[in-house]
C-alpha angles and dihedrals in degrees: 000000000000111000096215122053114264114265103228132189121190115199135190130154104274103014089239116101119006100029092042094049089052090044089053095049095043094048090052087055090053097252120153093242140164130177134214148172128223100204125110089235137016111253125195127179114272135194090292134019091252093047107063122168106249123199137175116249087245090066111103122232086242092057091048090048093051092044093054091042088059094042099052119336094182096050095047092044092050095049092046097242095121091049090050093048090048090055091046095052089053090057102044140341102253145353116278131211116232090217090063096052118092096180119119123241134188092214133023114190118194126196101215137024095247090055090046089054091049092049094048091047091050094048092046092050092058121091110256111241110160101017087225109157123238120193114220113199128180123208111181108228123175113238100248132103098254095047091045090056094047090045092050092055091048090050090048093051090048092050091048091052092047090047089056098048118115092218114016095187093058100033103044098085093052090045092052090050090054090050091049091052093045098044101034088230127121117236125204116209135183137156123233128179134229 
């Protein structure tokens, strides 16, 4: 079993729903966790599918919350966006881009295949310094509140199982296969190096 807690990053596109729900659950279980997005901007649902609310990653969750509160309190209360932003602002000040973080992690869990590809591309484009391995695992999670919650519990269970392996490097593939069988979801997995 690893002596130090796993350093975990959870990544979705905008660092709003899926990664933040997993961040919330993992931090309550005492994991060393951070969350990120890989998009160029933060996008939240707007009054119509073709009219999203778009923010810079420097915008705080508090600023987004207040902006949407002014725009249409009823709409953003009803669709759960204000509730989500309220949770987010209690966890950290603002969304973060994975590409801007130079910290090392043992495990990076992504919430959709496109994000997985962006994370792997980013890690492989960096100059290797320590040759420390990082496992990148994708769990496809639909971007809605219910799926984000279910996905967060699945990610938490996966992290707990990995944390308790004797030899993560040799046991992770078998563990992921068990999770695929149990959850009915397909997992992508690769190893990159810092």
